[in-house]
N, C-alpha and C positions, 0 to 999 in steps of 0.2 A: 504493501500500499503505500502510495509515495503522493505525499500533498505538497502542494506548492502555491504560496502565497503572495501577492501584488496587492499594493495600494492604489487608490487612484484619486482624481481631483474633479470637480465636476458632478455633472449627473450620470446615470448609470445607462444612458439610453445607448450609448456608442458599443459598450459591453453586452446588454442584452442585445443588441440587433447582431454582434460578432456569434455570439452563443446560437442563437436562432438562424443563423447564416447558412450558407453552403459549404465555408470555409474557402481558404486560398484555391484548394485543389479538391473541391467537390466532395471533400472526405466527413462532413456532416450529413449525416443520416438519422431520420427520425427524433428530429428534432423537439423535447417535449420538457413539460415541468415535472420531477418527479416527487417533490417535496418544498412546503413552502412555509412563512411563519404562520399563517391562518389555515392552511390545507387548502384554500381556494383561491390562490391567486390565479389572476388570467392566465391562459395556457397558448400564447399565441402558434404553437406546435401542433395543438390539438382541435383547436377549439377555433373555427373558421371566423367567428365573432369577436375572439380577443386579438390585441394588437400590442406589439412590441411598445408603441409608446403610451399602452395602458399600463403595460407591466410596469416598466421603467417609471410612469407619474407614481404609482402606490407604492413603489419601493423609496423613491426619492422626498414622498410625502413631508416626511419629519425633518430631514434637510433643509428643505423650502422654507419650511415654517419658522426657522430660526432668522430667515432673512441674512442680514451681514454678519448675523452673531454665528453663521455657520462654520466649521473648522475648514482648514484648509484641504485636508483629509478628507474625505468623503466617503468612500466605500472600500469594501475588503471585497477581494477575490481570491478564491481559494479553488485550484484544480486539485482531485483527488483521482490516483490513477492506481487502477491494479498493478501488479507487477507482473511481467511476461510470464507466462504459464500457470497462472493462477485461474481456476476454476470461475465458472459463467457466474457474474451476480445479476439477480434480476431487479426490477425496478425497486420494488419494496424491500431487497438489501439497501439498494443505493440510498433508497429516503430513511433508512435506519442509520446509516453513516453518516450522511449530512446531517440530520439533528444530532448526531453525537461530535459532531466536528463543532457546531455553532454552539453546544453546550460546553464543550470543553475550554474553549476560548473565552466563554463569556458575554458570547454577543448574543445568544440568544436561552439563557439559564430556564430548564424545564419547571414550568409552571408560573413564568414572569411575563404575565399579558401586557407587558408595557416595554419589553425589549426592543432589539432593532429587527427591523424587517429585513428577510432575508427569503432568497428563490434558490431551488438546486436543480440543474438543467443538465437533462443527457442528451448527449447527441453521437456518442458510438457506445461499442460495447464495453469498452474496458474503463472508461472513467466517466466524472460528472465536474460540472462547475459551480461551486456557490459563489452567489454574488449577496454580498449584503451592505447595507447603509451603516454609518458609524455615527448617527445620533438615533439614540432610543427613541422609542413613540411618547415618552414622557418628558422629552427634550433635553435629557444630558447625555451626554458623549461616551460612547464606549470606552471601557477599559481594554485595552488591546496588549496589555503587558505580557511578554514572554508569550505571545500567540502562535510562532514557530515552534517553541520547544514544545509546545501545550498541543499542538497538532500532530506531532510527531511521536509523543508519548503516548496519545488518542489511536494513533495509528498501527503501532506496536500492539496493543491490546485488542485490537479489532482482527488482526492478524493472527493472532493466537485464537481466539473466538469464532473467527468464520475458516479456520483451515488454511490461510493463506499463506503464502511464502514469507517467511520471517526475515526483513530487512533490518540491517545493521544502523541503530539510532543515530542522527546526524548530531554536530556537536558545532555548526556553525562556521567550519573553517575550512569547508570544501569549497573549491572554485566553483566558478558561477557556469552552469551549464548553458550550452547552445539554445537557444530559443527555437520554438518552430518555424519561424519564418525564415531564421538564418539554415536552419538544415535544408527547408525546400529551396533557398537560392542557392546552395552548394549544390543541390541534385541537378538545379536547372542549368548550372554550369560545368555539370560533370566531375566537381568537385569529389574526392573522397572523405573530406571532412570540411567542416567550415571554417571560416577565415580565422574565428575567434579560437580554435583548438590549434590551426597551424602556427597564429602568432604568438600563444601560450607556449609552445615547444619550441619556438625560435629565439625568444626570450630568454626561457632557462637556458637553452643553451649557449647563450651570449654571456649569461651572469656566470656561469660554469667558470671558476680559475680565475674571473677578471682580475685585476690588480686595483685597478682604479675606476671611475665613475666616467670618464673619457675613452676608457677602452672598451666598458661595456657599450657605450654610445656608437663608438667605431664598428664594434661586434653587429650589432643590430644593421647597422647598413651595409655592411660586408656580407651580410646574409641576404640580401635584397629588400629587407622591409623599409617602408617611407617613416621617418621618424621626426616627430613635431615635438621641440623642446616649450613647457611654458615657464617664463621668464618672470620674477618678481622685479618693481620698478630698480631694485639697487643692480640687477641684472645677473643676480642667483638664480638658478635653476629650480624649480620649484616641482616641477611634474615633467613627464613624456607621454606622449601616446605614440602608438604604431598601427600602420594600415597597410594592407598588402598591395603591390601594385596591380590595378585592374578590378580591383574590388569596388564598384562605386554605388552610391545610391540612385534613386529615382531621378534625382537633381545632378547625377553626374558628377557627384564630389565623391573624395575618397571616404570609405568608412573606418573612420579613427576609433582605437580601442585604448584607454588609460590603462597603465599597467595594473594598476587595483582590481579593475574591471574583468582583466583576464585570471588574475588569483590573488588571494589579500595578500600574499608575501611577494609579490611583485611590483609591489608599490614601491615611488624613488625610496620614500622613506625606510621602507624596510630593507631594500637593498643595499642603502647604505649602511643600515647596521650589519648587515652581512659582510661587507667589503669592509667594514673596521674590526668587526669580529676577528676575520682572517685574514688582518693586513698583511698582505705579500710583497708590498713595494713595488714602484713601478718596473723596476728591473730585476723582479725576485727571479731568481732562475730555479726550477723543480730540481729536488734532490734525485736525477737520474744517474749516481755512479754504481749503481747495482751491476753487476755482468760485466763480463770482456769488452775492452773497448772495439772489439770487431764488431760486436751484436749492434744492429739497429737502434736508435734514439727512440723507435717505438715499443721495440723490445724490452729495452733498459727503464724507460720509463714505465711500464707495466709490471716489471719484477718489483719495483718502489712502490707503485700504488698498490700491489697485493700486502706487502710488509704494511703498512700504513691503514688497508682494510682490516687486517686481521686486529688490528690496534683498537680501530673503533670499534668492531666486534665485541671485545674485549670490556669497552667503556658501556656497551649496550647491555651486556651481560651483566655489569655490576648493579644495574637498576637505578642509578642516579640520576638528576633530571639534567646533568650534563648533556647526557645522551642526547636530549632534543636539539644539541646543537651539532651534533654527529650526526645525526639523521640528515640535516639538512647538507651538510659535507657531502654525506654518502649519495643524496639526490643530484648535487654536482659530479660528481665523481661517474654515475651512471651516464649524466647528459653528456660528459666528456669523453665516453667509451663508447657512448652509442653514435656520438658524430664522426669519431675516427674508426670505428668497427669495419673488420672487413666485410665483405658484400656476404659471405654466407651467413654470417651470425646478427648481423644489422638489424634486421626485421624483428629477432624476436630481443634483442638487446634495447631497441628503441620502444618496443610494447614494455619491457621491462622498466625502463627511464619512464615511459608516461605514468604506468600503475603506481608507482614508486613516489610520483608528486604528491600523491594522497596523502603517504604516509610519514610528508616532512613537516606537514602541519597538525600542529593540537596548541591545546590551551597553554602545555608546558611551556616556560621559559627558563633558558638556561644564560641566567647572567655572568656574562666576562669570561665566557667558553672561548678556550684557544683554540680554534680549528684551523689554524697556519697550516698544519702539516697535509691534513685531507683537501684543504683547498689547493696548495700547492701541489699535490698528485692530480689533482685534474686539472691546473694548469699544464703542469707538464705534458699531460695528454694529448691537450690542443695543440700545444706547440711543437711537439714530435710529429703531428701528422698522422694521415690515415694508414693503420698498422696491414700489410699483407695478410691473405689468408693462409700462407703457408711457412713453413722454416720458423726461424726462432719467434716471429711474429707472430703465429699461428699457435704455438704451443705456450708462449707467455699469454696471449690472450686468455687462452683454455686455463690457464695457471690461473689468471686474474678472476676469471669467472666462475670458477671451483670455489675463490672464497667468498665473491660475491653473494653467493647462494647463501652460504653460513651467515653471514652478514645479514641477509633480510630475513632469515630466520629468526635472529636474535632481534631484530627490530619488530617482528611479528611477536616475539614473548615481550618485548618491552612495552608496547603498546597494551596489549591482552592483561597486563599487570597495573596499568593504568586506566582500563576501562576506556580504550581509544577502540572500539567495534572495529568501524571502518579504517581505520589507520592501520588495525591488524590486519584485516581482511585484504588490505591492498599490499599489504607486505609479503602475505602470502604469494599473492598473483604475482606478485617481483620476482619472487622465487621460483616460481612454476616457467616462465618465459627464461629465466638466467639459467636455469637446469637445461631447458631446450637448446639455448645457445651454446651453453658447455658442450654440449653431447656433440655438436654440430664440428665444435673447435677440437676438441680432445680427441677425435677417431683417429686423427694419422699418427700424432705423438705417440700416444697411448698404443697403438699398434706397433710402432717401432719400438718401443719397450720391451713389451711382450715378445717381439720377435727376438730380442736381445735377451731376454729373459730363457727362451727355449734353447737359445744357442751356448749357454755357459755349459763349463765342463760340468759332470754330474757332483763331484765332492763339493765344487764351489756354492753349485745353484744348491745343495741341502744345506750347508752353511748358513748361509744366507736366510733360507727357510725356516732353520730352528731358530734364528736370531727374532723372525716375524713374530714367530709362534711363541716364544717365550715375552717377548715385549706386548703382544697384544692378543690375549686368549679369546676364544671363540665369545664366551659372553660378553667381552669387553667392546666387541664390532668386528672381531676378526672373522674367518672365516678357514674352515677345514680345505676346501678347495685348491689345492695348490696351483692350478692354472690362473686364479684370479689373483695371484702375489707374482704372477711371473714380472711385471712391471715395478712391483716394490724391490722385487729381489734383484734385478738388474738396476735399479737405481741405487742401492746401497753397494753392489759390486761397483758400480763407478765412482760413488763416493771413496770407497775404498781405496781405489786407485787415485783419485785425487790426495789422499793423504789423509783423510778424515778416517774415526774408529767407527765403524757402521753400527755398533750397540748403542755409543752413546749417543751418536747422531740421529738416531730411531726414538730413543727416549727423549730426547731435547723437543724433536717434533711432535710428538707425543703429547707434550706436556706445555705447548704452546697454548693451546687451549680444548675444550669441550670437541669430542667426537661425535656424539649423540645424533647431533641434527644430519649428520651426513649421510647422503645416499649410499655412498661407497666410501668407507675407511680408508681402504687400500689407496683409492685415486688421490684422497686429498692427501694423505701421508706423503704421496709419489711428489706431488707438486711444493710440499713444504720442506723435503729433504733437496728437492733439486733446488729450491732457492736457497736454503742453508748451506749447502756445499757450493753454492755457484755453478749448477752444472746444466748444460745445454736444456732447454725447455722443450726443443724439438730434437730428439738424439739421432733421429734419421736423417737430419740435416748438418749435422754437426758434431756428432761426436762419435768416439770409436766404440766398437764393439767389445764388450767385457771379455776377458780372458779364455780364449777358447782352446780344442786341442791343435798342437801344431802339425805341420805336415799336411798331408791329402783333408783332414778335419778342416783345418784352416782353409785349404782351396775350396771345399764343400761349401762351408760356412759363406764365403765370401761369394761363391757364385748362387747361394741362394737369397744373399741380401743385392743382387745387381751389380755387383763391383767386381773390379778384377783387384788383385793382391798389389798394395802398392810396393813400389821397390825399397828395401833395406834401407837404403841411403836417405829416402825421404822420413821412413817411420824413427830414424835415429836422429835426425836434425831437428825433429819437431814440427815439420811442417806438411803433416800429414793433412792431403786436401780434403779428406772429410772434416778437418776442424775450420776449412773456410766457412765464413758466412756464406748462407745463400743468395744469390744473384738477384738484384733489387733492379 
């Protein structure tokens, strides 16, 4: 049950005419009154002798009686829509629902014969419209305190009693949804989404990792948006509006949206607070030193971002209010990854970023929280540019996505603990999109690692499997299936070749944070180990095989991997071509 409230000025004639009209696309059918303040209000839809003017005149009578003393806001309009998939509700059901809504808000309490006048009109199967005047019949003004909260609470009760789909209660922090007129216009123009939604995503990506207000405005223009700044007499910028090129109204003027109308946190004051809380400095360089110098910038910054995302998940698990600021930073990080993601994962990562946008806003405020690290990671990803979907770029993308899944689940737990139902649901939806993107990105590097694991000498293979079993019992998330551990065993072998103690390194990876929410514990540990040991994320492109049997077995393994044995001089000099970075 989805209620939506609007307030209006003047008389109700325009609204009533719309409700009994055909709609902009002839979508209104069988328009008629299902309930009213006196149960015998004029019904222009079913009675040919009744007119729209008669109904509007009777509704507006208490307002007109006040003359010049009438309030500026004169009527209340609430649409109440059944959720997709809900069962059919008949006129009697909708009449009862309408009466409950006006009762809950105080517009028309039961038994109050001098309450406000109202009417409920049905012109579609799945919803009604309630129009009420805001002057009572005794001349007093209606008390509409917390009306939105009250109708939402009543909608939750109606859902339970009528066996309808249970929706999450709102808290007033959601972004404004596109209007029906905006959706119809987008359909006419062949757009897959409304300009409001396109601009909202563009503004979010522009602010991700921005160091200054000027850089934010520059990014907006570079993204192809029209930008108009509102200045004070002193010359200071007070606000901004954006528009899509080609999006014009009936007067052929651009359709402008203020940042605050796109989303509450995209107003200029809120963006300024975000820039101040994570002040990067105009020339702040991202911390992108992780990894070998031959790896590409996108690969290196993704490794750094993975470590920072791990720390954000720890903050979320702590349950502190500081997590609210970290959520905003995670949102920026997702926007940055979506903007620079390889083509294979872009759609799912973009969907994840759009879903998580809802999870970044709540009534919890983190004062003086330091978000420089995570905003710096987002900035680094933007500055490094788009990543390839193969080689080290693809492997580190999988590494980052694996961690972001756990971050999204940590966000869901934090929101659930604070009673934020909509934000928790958005976080879980984010995790699902990120899982899909991860599986796309991780297929090639994990397959290469499994091949390495199967190619190891049997004694070495058994040694590393024993290490895994000892450190990760089945009841703690491990598995008895040795085939599932091939990639993890290969990673331990490569870490040992690089000079690490495999057992100690595995314990360090396990101890970083919880593994209970991981879909595949082995996968998560593979990426943690490779990051800790500075191993290539895509071994098929940049790493040697683990040690395997010499002689004929070496030749067979090389052939199975699709390469010839490098000359001994190359191996001795440390210039093995397999360690070169992939060609970009």
